[in-house]
N, C-alpha and C positions, 0 to 999 in steps of 0.2 A: 399762516393765516390769511385767508383771503378776506375781501371786502365784507364786512360784517357789520351792518348798523347797530346791531345789539351789543357789541362790545362797547362803543362809545356811549350807548345808552345806559346801559349797567354802570360804565364808569363814572357817567355824570350823574346818575342818580347816587351813586355812592358818595360822589364828591360833596352833594348837596347837603347830605345828612351828617358828613364827618370831616368836612374842610376846617382848619384852625382858623380862628379870628384874628387876622395878621393885617396889619395898617395898609401894607402896598395893594391889599386886595380891595381896597375901598376907594380905586383911583384909577382913571384910565390916562393920567399925565404921564406922557413917556418919559418925563425927566426923573420922576419918582420910582418908575418902573425900572429905568436903567440903574438908578442909584441902587434900589434893593438887589438887582440880578447881580451886579458887580460886587457888593458887599457880602453877599451870601455864598461866592465862588470861594471854596476853600474855608468857609466859616458858620458855626452852627448857627441854627436861628436864634436860640437863647442869647448868643453874644450879640449877633448880627444886629438884632433890634434895637438895641441901645444905641448904635452908631448910626442906624438908618434915621431914627428920631432926632440924634443929635446933628447930624448933617442937613437934615431938613430945617431943622430949627436957625442953623447958622447961614444955610444958604437955600432960601426957599424955592429959587429957580435956576436954570442952568446959566442964566445971566449972572446971579450972585456968585456962583459957583466960579466962573470965568475970571471974576473980577479979584478973586481972593490969589495971595502969593502960594507958590509951591510950598515954602514952609509951613504957612497956615493950614494949608491940606493935609500935610503928613502930620502935623502935629495932632490934628483931629484924629487922624486915622490911627495913630500910636495905639499899638497894642493889637492890631487886627492881623499883623503881618502880610507878606506877598505884597510889599509897597509898590510894586510897579503897578498894580491896579490902580492906585491913588494916583500917580504920575500920568499914567494913561488918560485916566478919568479927567484931569486936569487939562491936558492936551486936547481932549476930544470937546470939553466944554467950551473951550476959547475957539476952536474949530467951528462948532456950531454957532458961535455968535460971530466970528466973522466971516463966515461962508454961507450960512442957513438963517441969517438975520435973527437968531436965538431960537429957532425952533428945529425940533428932531425931525429930521427926513421921515417921511411918511410910508416908505417903501422898503423892503428888505435888502435889495441889493446895494441902496445908498447906505443904509444903515451898516452894512457890512463893512464899507469903505472907511468907517471911521476907526480910528486908533483904538486898540482895545476890546472891540466888539466882534467876536468871532460869530460862529455860525448859531451856536446855541442862544447867544445873548439877542443877536439880531432877530431870531424867529421868536423869542419870548417877547421883545418890545413891539414888534410888528403885530403879533397876535393880540397881545393883551391889551395895547392901547389902540390899536386900529383894526383889531379882528381880522386880520390878513390869515389866509389859509397856510401857515408855515408851521411844520411840526418842530418844537424846540426838544432836543434830546440831549438829557444828560446822563449821570451815571444813575440815578433813579430810573429812568426810562430805559436803559440798557438793561437793567437787571429785572424789570418787569416783564419786557417783551421776551427777553431770553427765556425766562422762566415758563410763561405760560405758553409760548410756542416751542421750548426745548430747542433753542438755536444754541449752537456750540461754536459758531464762528468768533474768533477772539474779538473782542470790541476794541482792542488797541491796535488794530490794522486797519488800513483802507478798506479792505474789502468790508470788514466788519462794520465799518461807519456809515459805508454806502448802505449797505443790507439793512441796518437799522433804522436809518433815517428813511429809507423809501417805505417800510414797512409803517413806521410812526406816520408819514404822511399819507399812506393808504388807509390809515384807521381815522385819522382825523376829521372830525366833524367840522366842516367847512363853514357851517352856520354859527357854529359856537368855538371858533379856533383858539380863543384866548381861554375860555373855561375848560376845554379838552386838555390844553397844555398843561395847565395849572392842576387839573384833575390827576392827570398821568405821573406827574413829579410829586403830588401830596401822595398818590397812593403808594409810590416807591419809598417815600419818606417815613411813612408812618405805618403802613400796613405790611408791604412786600419790602420788608427791612432786610439789611446784609445776613445779620443774624437772628435767628428765631423768629421768623416771619408769621404773622397771624393768620395762617392758612385756615384756620377753622372758620374764621370771619370773613373769608375772600368770596367775593360773588363769582369769581372764576373758578374756584376750588374744583369743581365738577369737570371742566376741560383744561386744566393747567397740566401741560405735557411733565414739567419737572415734580410735581407734586405725585404726579401717577408713577413717576420713573425713580422717586426718591432722590432726585439729582438736584434738589433746590439749593443745598449749600454750595455747590461746586459751579452754580451759573450766577453770573455770567462769566465767561471764560476770558482770562488776559494770558496773553503770549509772553510778554518778557516781564522781567523785573527791574526794578531802578536800580542803578548801580548808586550806592551812597557814596559820598567824599567826606572823609573824617578831617577835621581841622583843629588847631589849637591855638586861642586867643588869649594873649596876656595884655590886660589892660592895664596902663600905669597911670595912677590917680594921684597926680602932684599937689601937693599940700603948698600953696604961695599965699599963707597968710588967708584974707579973705577971698582968695581966688583960686582957680583951678585952670586946666586947659581942657580944650575940646578940639577935635578934628571933623572935617566933613567928607565922608565918604563918596568919593566923585567917580570912582573907577566902575566900570560896567559888571559889578558883582553884587550881592546880597546887600540888602538895606541901603541901597543907593541914595544918595541925598542926606540921609540920617547922620546925625552928630553922635560921635561917640569919645572916650578918652583916649590918649594917644595909645596906638595898639603895637603889638610885637607879635606876629604870628610865627611861632615854630612848628618843627617839624613833628614834635611829640611834646609830652610834658617833662620839659626841661626842668632842671633844678633852678632855682631863683637866681643864683649867681649867673648862670650861663644865658639866662633870659635878658638879665640886665646888662650882660655883655654885649648881645645881640641887638639891642634896642638902638634906636635912633639917637638917643639922647646923647648931645656932645656936651660933656661938663668940662669945667676949666680945671686946671691943676690944683690939686689940694682942695678941691670940693668933697663936701661930707654929705655922704646919702644915708639918711635914717630909713630904714623900713618900719613904717609905722604898724601896718598889717598886712598880712597876706591872705587872703580868703581860699577856703578849699574849692576845687575845681568843681563846676557844674556844668550841665551839658543841656544845649538846646536843640531840638529835633525840628529840622525842617525836612521838606519833602524829598530833597536830594543831597543834603547835608546834615551831618550831626556835628555841632560846634562843641567843642569842651573850652570853657573858659574860666578865668579867674581875674582877680582885681589885686594889684599890688599897690598900695598906698605909700608913697615916699614923700619924705621932706628933705629938701636938699638944701645945703648951705652954699651960697653962691649963686652967680645966674648961671643960667642953661641955655644951650641952642636947641630948640625943637624943630621939627619938620615946618616947612613953611605953611603947610596946612593948617597948623594948629594957632587956635585963638585963645586969648586970655579972657576967662569968663569970672563975672562975680558970681560967688557959689548961690546967692540969694536969686540970681537970674538962671539958673540952670535947669529948672523945669520949664522954661519957655521954649527950650529946643525939643524938636523931635528926636527921639533915640531909639535906638533896636531895643527889644524885649529885655535882653541880657543888662543892658544898662538902667532900663526902667526899674527893674527888680532890685538892683542893687542902690540905686537912687531911693528907692521906697524903704530899703533896709535900713540904710544909714540916715542918721539925722543931720541932714545938709544945712537945716536953717539954726 
């Protein structure tokens, strides 16, 4: 598609009458825009909305966000997944306070240098907060532009990303950069959807190559498939009267810096006895282990991993030696800790209080 002002005009006209009423569209505050963009990565709007409001209520400014502890941020983030987003945001908030006097940089390149802010997010903040002419290219934009123009270049290649970014910048209305980016993303999210797009109501249906060639369902093209890793987590919940034990995940792995029950990871769904043998529990001689409950295996699907997990409730007679990372926690305080989703589900299932 060559430079065509009618594209941006049609798109902005459609947006004016069809955009959803979302709170982050009522502000030009770069902090609020940044917050919304990071939350909505890998998160549906209906879920992300509550978190956006919750975070703004708790931390009205980037200075407030920076003052919070990482544990407080992770606890408020609990349930959103992809926790590296929250950790990167906390790092960036402190950097903005310490190096930028609490003000977001007002240019694209400076935004791009902040941790956790890639090309898409930098362009979104630059265009929406400062109306700078940078196209924000996300999955919705890939889909819309590939279909309308019939582009079959894989979007998960360097060539594809360059091609689509160049096209989006060519079509961008420099006078309404923020609105254009939001309009294009909204168009992909609500009309030019992955499945069953609303082609009958599309303002571009007379010129859409994919509609004409009946290739809507096959665009955009992706080259490679993500390799999925399968893991098996056995959580040991130790009943020590009014207390139990938690460990903090500190390795460079999923759910970093979140708390969980002592974990034994096995190569497959092993028998309970073998799992206890492989666990890191060190028991005194003649110690008695009472298995109070063994939950069925459940599955947590992540983008690159499938986690099968179960909970083993244990009552142990005598003292035990746990890994050094384990801490003794009063059961009534357990909800104060930020935990992964499987742990959260189990805590809500069981009556801890």
